[in-house]
MMTF fields as JSON, N, C-alpha, C and O atoms, coordinates in Angstrom:
{
  "mmtfVersion": "1.0.0",
  "mmtfProducer": "UNKNOWN",
  "numBonds": 367,
  "numAtoms": 368,
  "numGroups": 92,
  "numChains": 1,
  "numModels": 1,
  "chainsPerModel": [1],
  "groupsPerChain": [92],
  "chainIdList": ["A"],
  "bondAtomList": [4, 2, 8, 6, 12, 10, 16, 14, 20, 18, 24, 22, 28, 26, 32, 30, 36, 34, 40, 38, 44, 42, 48, 46, 52, 50, 56, 54, 60, 58, 64, 62, 68, 66, 72, 70, 76, 74, 80, 78, 84, 82, 88, 86, 92, 90, 96, 94, 100, 98, 104, 102, 108, 106, 112, 110, 116, 114, 120, 118, 124, 122, 128, 126, 132, 130, 136, 134, 140, 138, 144, 142, 148, 146, 152, 150, 156, 154, 160, 158, 164, 162, 168, 166, 172, 170, 176, 174, 180, 178, 184, 182, 188, 186, 192, 190, 196, 194, 200, 198, 204, 202, 208, 206, 212, 210, 216, 214, 220, 218, 224, 222, 228, 226, 232, 230, 236, 234, 240, 238, 244, 242, 248, 246, 252, 250, 256, 254, 260, 258, 264, 262, 268, 266, 272, 270, 276, 274, 280, 278, 284, 282, 288, 286, 292, 290, 296, 294, 300, 298, 304, 302, 308, 306, 312, 310, 316, 314, 320, 318, 324, 322, 328, 326, 332, 330, 336, 334, 340, 338, 344, 342, 348, 346, 352, 350, 356, 354, 360, 358, 364, 362],
  "bondOrderList": [1, 1, 1, 1, 1, 1, 1, 1, 1, 1, 1, 1, 1, 1, 1, 1, 1, 1, 1, 1, 1, 1, 1, 1, 1, 1, 1, 1, 1, 1, 1, 1, 1, 1, 1, 1, 1, 1, 1, 1, 1, 1, 1, 1, 1, 1, 1, 1, 1, 1, 1, 1, 1, 1, 1, 1, 1, 1, 1, 1, 1, 1, 1, 1, 1, 1, 1, 1, 1, 1, 1, 1, 1, 1, 1, 1, 1, 1, 1, 1, 1, 1, 1, 1, 1, 1, 1, 1, 1, 1, 1],
  "groupList": [{"groupName": "MET", "atomNameList": ["N", "CA", "C", "O"], "elementList": ["N", "C", "C", "O"], "formalChargeList": [0, 0, 0, 0], "bondAtomList": [1, 0, 2, 1, 3, 2], "bondOrderList": [1, 1, 2], "singleLetterCode": "M", "chemCompType": "L-PEPTIDE LINKING"}, {"groupName": "VAL", "atomNameList": ["N", "CA", "C", "O"], "elementList": ["N", "C", "C", "O"], "formalChargeList": [0, 0, 0, 0], "bondAtomList": [1, 0, 2, 1, 3, 2], "bondOrderList": [1, 1, 2], "singleLetterCode": "V", "chemCompType": "L-PEPTIDE LINKING"}, {"groupName": "THR", "atomNameList": ["N", "CA", "C", "O"], "elementList": ["N", "C", "C", "O"], "formalChargeList": [0, 0, 0, 0], "bondAtomList": [1, 0, 2, 1, 3, 2], "bondOrderList": [1, 1, 2], "singleLetterCode": "T", "chemCompType": "L-PEPTIDE LINKING"}, {"groupName": "GLU", "atomNameList": ["N", "CA", "C", "O"], "elementList": ["N", "C", "C", "O"], "formalChargeList": [0, 0, 0, 0], "bondAtomList": [1, 0, 2, 1, 3, 2], "bondOrderList": [1, 1, 2], "singleLetterCode": "E", "chemCompType": "L-PEPTIDE LINKING"}, {"groupName": "GLN", "atomNameList": ["N", "CA", "C", "O"], "elementList": ["N", "C", "C", "O"], "formalChargeList": [0, 0, 0, 0], "bondAtomList": [1, 0, 2, 1, 3, 2], "bondOrderList": [1, 1, 2], "singleLetterCode": "Q", "chemCompType": "L-PEPTIDE LINKING"}, {"groupName": "ILE", "atomNameList": ["N", "CA", "C", "O"], "elementList": ["N", "C", "C", "O"], "formalChargeList": [0, 0, 0, 0], "bondAtomList": [1, 0, 2, 1, 3, 2], "bondOrderList": [1, 1, 2], "singleLetterCode": "I", "chemCompType": "L-PEPTIDE LINKING"}, {"groupName": "ARG", "atomNameList": ["N", "CA", "C", "O"], "elementList": ["N", "C", "C", "O"], "formalChargeList": [0, 0, 0, 0], "bondAtomList": [1, 0, 2, 1, 3, 2], "bondOrderList": [1, 1, 2], "singleLetterCode": "R", "chemCompType": "L-PEPTIDE LINKING"}, {"groupName": "PRO", "atomNameList": ["N", "CA", "C", "O"], "elementList": ["N", "C", "C", "O"], "formalChargeList": [0, 0, 0, 0], "bondAtomList": [1, 0, 2, 1, 3, 2], "bondOrderList": [1, 1, 2], "singleLetterCode": "P", "chemCompType": "L-PEPTIDE LINKING"}, {"groupName": "LYS", "atomNameList": ["N", "CA", "C", "O"], "elementList": ["N", "C", "C", "O"], "formalChargeList": [0, 0, 0, 0], "bondAtomList": [1, 0, 2, 1, 3, 2], "bondOrderList": [1, 1, 2], "singleLetterCode": "K", "chemCompType": "L-PEPTIDE LINKING"}, {"groupName": "ALA", "atomNameList": ["N", "CA", "C", "O"], "elementList": ["N", "C", "C", "O"], "formalChargeList": [0, 0, 0, 0], "bondAtomList": [1, 0, 2, 1, 3, 2], "bondOrderList": [1, 1, 2], "singleLetterCode": "A", "chemCompType": "L-PEPTIDE LINKING"}, {"groupName": "SER", "atomNameList": ["N", "CA", "C", "O"], "elementList": ["N", "C", "C", "O"], "formalChargeList": [0, 0, 0, 0], "bondAtomList": [1, 0, 2, 1, 3, 2], "bondOrderList": [1, 1, 2], "singleLetterCode": "S", "chemCompType": "L-PEPTIDE LINKING"}, {"groupName": "GLY", "atomNameList": ["N", "CA", "C", "O"], "elementList": ["N", "C", "C", "O"], "formalChargeList": [0, 0, 0, 0], "bondAtomList": [1, 0, 2, 1, 3, 2], "bondOrderList": [1, 1, 2], "singleLetterCode": "G", "chemCompType": "PEPTIDE LINKING"}, {"groupName": "LEU", "atomNameList": ["N", "CA", "C", "O"], "elementList": ["N", "C", "C", "O"], "formalChargeList": [0, 0, 0, 0], "bondAtomList": [1, 0, 2, 1, 3, 2], "bondOrderList": [1, 1, 2], "singleLetterCode": "L", "chemCompType": "L-PEPTIDE LINKING"}, {"groupName": "ASN", "atomNameList": ["N", "CA", "C", "O"], "elementList": ["N", "C", "C", "O"], "formalChargeList": [0, 0, 0, 0], "bondAtomList": [1, 0, 2, 1, 3, 2], "bondOrderList": [1, 1, 2], "singleLetterCode": "N", "chemCompType": "L-PEPTIDE LINKING"}, {"groupName": "TYR", "atomNameList": ["N", "CA", "C", "O"], "elementList": ["N", "C", "C", "O"], "formalChargeList": [0, 0, 0, 0], "bondAtomList": [1, 0, 2, 1, 3, 2], "bondOrderList": [1, 1, 2], "singleLetterCode": "Y", "chemCompType": "L-PEPTIDE LINKING"}, {"groupName": "ASP", "atomNameList": ["N", "CA", "C", "O"], "elementList": ["N", "C", "C", "O"], "formalChargeList": [0, 0, 0, 0], "bondAtomList": [1, 0, 2, 1, 3, 2], "bondOrderList": [1, 1, 2], "singleLetterCode": "D", "chemCompType": "L-PEPTIDE LINKING"}, {"groupName": "CYS", "atomNameList": ["N", "CA", "C", "O"], "elementList": ["N", "C", "C", "O"], "formalChargeList": [0, 0, 0, 0], "bondAtomList": [1, 0, 2, 1, 3, 2], "bondOrderList": [1, 1, 2], "singleLetterCode": "C", "chemCompType": "L-PEPTIDE LINKING"}, {"groupName": "PHE", "atomNameList": ["N", "CA", "C", "O"], "elementList": ["N", "C", "C", "O"], "formalChargeList": [0, 0, 0, 0], "bondAtomList": [1, 0, 2, 1, 3, 2], "bondOrderList": [1, 1, 2], "singleLetterCode": "F", "chemCompType": "L-PEPTIDE LINKING"}],
  "groupTypeList": [0, 1, 2, 1, 3, 4, 5, 6, 7, 8, 5, 4, 3, 9, 5, 8, 4, 10, 11, 0, 2, 4, 2, 3, 5, 9, 6, 8, 12, 13, 5, 14, 4, 10, 9, 1, 4, 4, 14, 12, 10, 11, 6, 9, 0, 7, 9, 12, 15, 2, 12, 9, 13, 12, 16, 5, 12, 12, 15, 12, 15, 9, 13, 15, 5, 12, 16, 5, 10, 15, 11, 11, 8, 10, 1, 10, 1, 10, 11, 10, 17, 13, 13, 13, 10, 11, 10, 5, 13, 17, 8, 9],
  "groupIdList": [1, 2, 3, 4, 5, 6, 7, 8, 9, 10, 11, 12, 13, 14, 15, 16, 17, 18, 19, 20, 21, 22, 23, 24, 25, 26, 27, 28, 29, 30, 31, 32, 33, 34, 35, 36, 37, 38, 39, 40, 41, 42, 43, 44, 45, 46, 47, 48, 49, 50, 51, 52, 53, 54, 55, 56, 57, 58, 59, 60, 61, 62, 63, 64, 65, 66, 67, 68, 69, 70, 71, 72, 73, 74, 75, 76, 77, 78, 79, 80, 81, 82, 83, 84, 85, 86, 87, 88, 89, 90, 91, 92],
  "secStructList": [7, 7, 7, 2, 2, 2, 2, 2, 2, 2, 2, 2, 2, 2, 2, 2, 6, 6, 7, 7, 7, 2, 2, 2, 2, 2, 2, 2, 6, 6, 7, 7, 2, 2, 2, 2, 2, 2, 2, 2, 2, 6, 1, 7, 7, 7, 7, 2, 2, 2, 2, 2, 2, 2, 2, 2, 2, 6, 6, 7, 7, 2, 2, 2, 2, 6, 6, 7, 7, 1, 7, 1, 7, 3, 3, 3, 3, 3, 3, 3, 3, 6, 6, 3, 3, 3, 3, 3, 3, 3, 3, 7],
  "xCoordList": [-2.902, -2.469, -3.774, -4.422, -4.181, -5.37, -4.749, -3.577, -5.881, -5.658, -6.731, -7.852, -6.107, -7.348, -8.576, -9.701, -8.291, -9.687, -10.351, -11.506, -9.979, -10.847, -11.656, -12.763, -10.758, -11.356, -12.23, -13.351, -11.866, -12.572, -14.487, -15.326, -14.777, -16.127, -16.845, -18.043, -16.317, -16.627, -17.239, -18.419, -16.308, -16.247, -17.303, -18.217, -17.204, -18.621, -19.872, -20.681, -20.015, -21.325, -21.757, -22.814, -20.915, -21.161, -21.659, -22.573, -21.163, -21.555, -22.752, -23.501, -23.094, -24.354, -25.429, -26.525, -25.179, -26.377, -26.374, -27.161, -25.553, -25.933, -27.089, -27.789, -27.481, -28.602, -28.486, -29.353, -27.122, -26.546, -26.296, -26.13, -26.273, -25.705, -24.335, -23.801, -23.667, -22.224, -21.995, -20.912, -22.713, -22.466, -22.492, -21.465, -23.554, -23.754, -22.14, -21.282, -22.072, -20.915, -19.733, -19.004, -19.396, -18.261, -18.276, -17.231, -19.39, -19.478, -18.954, -17.961, -19.487, -19.234, -18.06, -17.599, -17.233, -15.885, -14.763, -13.541, -15.546, -14.789, -13.489, -12.269, -14.448, -13.727, -14.603, -15.822, -13.83, -14.529, -15.604, -15.377, -16.673, -17.741, -17.178, -17.491, -16.124, -15.771, -14.621, -14.283, -14.231, -13.415, -14.38, -14.121, -15.569, -16.425, -17.152, -17.681, -17.23, -17.468, -16.295, -16.557, -15.185, -14.044, -13.963, -13.633, -14.394, -14.431, -15.384, -15.169, -16.478, -17.85, -17.305, -17.528, -16.67, -16.627, -15.269, -15.095, -14.327, -13.267, -11.79, -10.677, -11.94, -10.729, -10.005, -8.94, -10.592, -9.644, -10.11, -11.222, -9.127, -9.283, -9.143, -8.351, -10.104, -9.65, -8.533, -8.075, -7.888, -6.701, -6.923, -7.992, -6.216, -6.301, -7.222, -8.36, -6.817, -7.748, -9.221, -10.1, -9.459, -10.745, -11.424, -12.631, -10.642, -11.25, -12.074, -13.27, -10.965, -11.233, -12.669, -13.438, -12.784, -13.664, -14.892, -15.942, -14.95, -15.935, -16.605, -17.812, -15.567, -16.109, -17.126, -18.219, -16.368, -17.337, -18.594, -19.494, -18.694, -19.56, -20.886, -22.076, -20.427, -21.321, -21.39, -21.651, -21.204, -21.036, -20.638, -21.458, -19.464, -18.855, -18.04, -17.735, -17.703, -16.835, -15.406, -15.269, -14.485, -13.261, -12.575, -12.076, -12.723, -12.277, -12.732, -12.048, -14.286, -14.887, -14.45, -14.102, -14.503, -13.721, -12.63, -12.289, -11.838, -10.448, -10.003, -8.83, -11.185, -11.139, -10.149, -9.428, -10.081, -9.196, -10.396, -11.555, -9.963, -10.599, -10.369, -9.323, -11.422, -11.495, -10.485, -10.144, -9.738, -9.032, -7.716, -6.826, -7.336, -6.058, -6.375, -7.519, -5.357, -5.261, -6.217, -6.324, -6.896, -7.959, -6.928, -6.061, -7.062, -6.201, -6.933, -7.338, -7.277, -8.208, -7.484, -6.518, -7.911, -7.42, -8.401, -9.374, -8.264, -8.977, -8.657, -7.481, -9.5, -8.77, -9.817, -10.873, -9.406, -10.077, -9.63, -8.408, -10.388, -9.978, -10.637, -11.829, -10.192, -10.778, -11.94, -12.897, -12.015, -12.773, -13.949, -14.602, -14.059, -14.685, -14.23, -13.09, -14.882, -14.386, -15.187, -16.407, -14.175, -14.828, -13.645, -12.604, -13.717, -13.143, -13.087, -14.239, -12.05, -12.264, -11.464, -10.433, -11.992, -11.306, -10.643, -11.089, -9.678, -8.911, -8.523, -8.301, -8.357, -7.948, -6.51, -6.274, -5.417, -4.295, -3.952, -2.839],
  "yCoordList": [-38.574, -37.833, -37.658, -38.641, -36.255, -36.049, -36.369, -36.211, -36.884, -37.292, -36.448, -36.094, -36.192, -35.691, -36.485, -35.983, -37.914, -38.6, -38.402, -38.824, -37.78, -37.919, -36.392, -36.13, -35.479, -33.862, -33.897, -33.426, -34.489, -34.394, -34.864, -34.262, -35.93, -36.122, -35.193, -35.116, -34.352, -33.106, -32.026, -31.725, -31.651, -30.648, -31.064, -30.297, -32.167, -32.501, -32.273, -31.394, -33.21, -33.221, -31.763, -31.47, -30.637, -29.437, -28.575, -27.789, -28.641, -28.143, -28.641, -27.894, -29.873, -30.469, -29.98, -29.606, -29.974, -29.695, -28.028, -27.426, -27.312, -25.55, -25.31, -24.413, -26.008, -25.503, -24.505, -24.125, -24.264, -23.319, -24.098, -25.316, -23.668, -24.206, -23.916, -23.129, -24.903, -24.952, -23.52, -23.039, -22.777, -21.522, -20.611, -19.974, -20.427, -19.441, -19.588, -18.707, -20.912, -20.621, -20.251, -19.424, -20.779, -20.21, -18.633, -17.983, -18.127, -16.503, -16.039, -15.324, -16.375, -15.948, -16.169, -15.374, -17.037, -17.386, -16.858, -16.928, -16.285, -15.834, -16.955, -16.816, -18.119, -19.122, -19.831, -19.663, -20.717, -21.135, -22.034, -22.725, -22.123, -23.335, -24.44, -25.214, -24.875, -26.074, -26.508, -27.673, -25.58, -25.735, -26.49, -27.443, -25.757, -26.511, -27.793, -28.574, -28.051, -29.259, -30.296, -31.42, -29.93, -30.812, -31.389, -32.545, -30.179, -30.521, -31.463, -32.306, -31.386, -32.474, -33.814, -34.861, -33.808, -35.058, -35.829, -37.033, -35.021, -35.759, -35.413, -35.689, -34.873, -34.544, -33.365, -33.114, -32.678, -31.661, -31.197, -31.43, -30.572, -29.967, -28.435, -27.917, -27.724, -26.203, -25.94, -26.565, -24.668, -24.302, -23.827, -24.17, -23.195, -23.011, -21.678, -21.718, -20.772, -19.537, -19.652, -18.908, -20.648, -20.953, -21.909, -21.76, -23.032, -23.475, -22.474, -22.503, -21.437, -20.66, -19.798, -19.344, -19.721, -18.807, -19.548, -18.924, -20.783, -22.04, -22.148, -22.239, -22.121, -22.252, -21.033, -21.046, -20.019, -18.883, -18.477, -17.896, -18.782, -18.738, -19.746, -19.434, -20.714, -21.987, -22.055, -23.126, -21.139, -21.07, -22.39, -23.066, -22.831, -24.487, -23.836, -22.649, -25.012, -25.056, -25.534, -26.73, -24.699, -25.149, -26.606, -27.517, -26.492, -27.666, -29.035, -30.038, -28.807, -30.221, -30.546, -31.686, -29.342, -29.859, -30.41, -31.402, -29.699, -30.374, -31.574, -31.916, -32.199, -33.293, -32.852, -33.739, -31.779, -31.383, -31.633, -31.256, -32.259, -32.826, -31.443, -30.814, -31.28, -30.518, -30.666, -31.846, -29.788, -29.884, -29.209, -29.747, -28.503, -27.689, -26.139, -25.737, -25.338, -23.91, -23.461, -24.209, -22.229, -21.739, -20.818, -20.275, -20.65, -19.769, -19.228, -19.893, -17.931, -17.127, -16.425, -15.706, -16.601, -15.971, -15.189, -15.766, -13.856, -12.898, -12.412, -12.533, -11.845, -10.988, -11.23, -11.854, -10.728, -10.547, -11.528, -11.493, -12.729, -13.498, -13.279, -13.032, -13.284, -13.215, -12.091, -12.419, -10.978, -10.126, -10.214, -9.251, -11.465, -11.746, -11.386, -11.774, -10.678, -10.564, -11.411, -11.549, -11.939, -12.832, -13.305, -12.65, -14.182, -14.98, -16.059, -16.471, -17.196, -18.573, -18.997, -18.429, -19.875, -20.285, -21.663, -22.475, -21.74, -23.065, -23.652, -22.783, -24.939, -25.414, -25.862, -26.529, -25.336, -25.858, -27.048, -27.542],
  "zCoordList": [4.928, 3.66, 2.829, 2.472, 2.5, 1.77, 0.299, -0.042, -0.525, -1.869, -2.839, -2.475, -4.224, -5.219, -5.038, -5.033, -4.869, -4.822, -3.851, -3.922, -2.711, -1.785, -1.908, -1.436, -2.687, -2.902, -3.852, -3.656, -5.115, -6.343, -6.296, -6.965, -5.44, -5.288, -4.603, -4.876, -3.642, -2.604, -3.729, -3.911, -4.268, -5.554, -6.505, -6.81, -6.941, -7.949, -7.202, -7.498, -6.094, -5.233, -5.178, -5.736, -4.446, -4.472, -5.541, -5.289, -6.68, -7.928, -8.358, -8.988, -8.107, -8.67, -7.629, -8.046, -6.458, -5.28, -5.386, -4.656, -6.233, -6.221, -6.762, -6.292, -7.771, -8.311, -9.673, -10.46, -9.608, -10.43, -11.989, -11.927, -12.913, -14.328, -14.178, -13.397, -15.313, -15.268, -15.885, -15.549, -16.656, -17.233, -16.181, -15.948, -15.465, -14.11, -13.404, -13.338, -12.949, -12.154, -12.807, -12.259, -14.002, -14.917, -15.083, -15.079, -15.213, -15.403, -13.694, -13.566, -12.848, -11.378, -11.152, -10.333, -11.582, -11.039, -12.09, -11.96, -13.217, -14.389, -14.963, -15.053, -15.288, -15.845, -16.952, -17.007, -17.921, -18.89, -18.45, -17.458, -19.005, -18.815, -18.801, -17.896, -19.85, -19.976, -18.665, -18.455, -18.04, -16.753, -15.689, -14.954, -15.849, -14.571, -15.283, -14.492, -16.413, -16.991, -16.676, -16.246, -16.877, -16.432, -14.937, -14.672, -13.786, -12.776, -12.44, -11.57, -13.093, -12.803, -13.387, -12.779, -14.434, -15.097, -14.352, -14.535, -13.496, -12.755, -13.771, -13.322, -14.97, -15.523, -15.386, -15.95, -14.647, -14.106, -12.506, -12.032, -11.881, -10.481, -10.705, -11.492, -9.829, -9.904, -9.297, -8.34, -10.03, -9.12, -7.722, -7.215, -7.1, -5.548, -5.586, -5.118, -6.026, -6.235, -6.737, -6.302, -7.702, -8.308, -7.304, -7.11, -6.545, -5.114, -4.299, -4.005, -3.964, -2.977, -3.374, -2.527, -4.349, -4.81, -5.073, -4.919, -5.449, -5.351, -4.033, -3.81, -3.161, -1.543, -1.165, -0.598, -1.68, -1.319, -2.059, -1.452, -3.446, -4.366, -3.678, -3.682, -3.242, -2.993, -1.45, -0.902, -0.874, 0.731, 1.197, 1.82, 0.962, 1.338, 2.384, 2.495, 3.246, 4.351, 3.588, 3.331, 3.28, 2.767, 3.346, 2.685, 4.716, 5.642, 5.135, 4.929, 4.954, 4.747, 3.146, 2.837, 2.054, 0.611, 0.703, 0.06, 1.679, 1.413, 2.454, 2.597, 3.205, 3.952, 5.175, 5.633, 5.633, 6.871, 7.996, 7.829, 9.042, 10.133, 11.38, 11.538, 11.996, 13.22, 14.026, 14.113, 14.785, 15.957, 15.544, 16.203, 14.943, 15.031, 15.09, 15.305, 14.897, 15.255, 14.001, 13.029, 14.062, 12.962, 12.367, 13.053, 10.973, 10.168, 9.34, 8.387, 9.484, 8.44, 7.252, 7.506, 5.943, 4.86, 4.177, 3.691, 4.069, 3.485, 2.236, 1.893, 1.413, 0.321, -1.003, -0.907, -2.016, -3.103, -3.882, -4.022, -4.658, -5.617, -6.763, -6.58, -8.179, -9.159, -9.212, -9.913, -8.669, -8.667, -7.495, -7.091, -7.082, -5.865, -4.559, -4.308, -3.564, -2.352, -1.239, -1.149, -0.416, 0.427, 1.516, 1.474, 2.296, 3.19, 3.394, 3.533, 3.557, 3.661, 5.118, 5.477, 5.738, 6.935, 6.542, 5.732, 7.162, 7.168, 8.438, 9.281, 8.884, 10.191, 9.77, 8.762, 10.82, 10.656, 11.282, 11.103]
}
């Protein structure tokens, strides 16, 4: 079973490695900068739609962020999230 403790450091590292400021990320995701700061400090986790948008924004593999190993059927989810269009793939 995947836990928040496994996911949180992956989100934190991806944000740090993005080269974007917290303000830039927040503006692009249409969230408060303080929310991004809470993700980095470990005090909060993004909502599912925000996580999907974060993966799109940072060009991340959601399967990696969510600690989902390869080896299942591929499920594709597409659509518009918080004024950003894109798609994200999950392995089932």
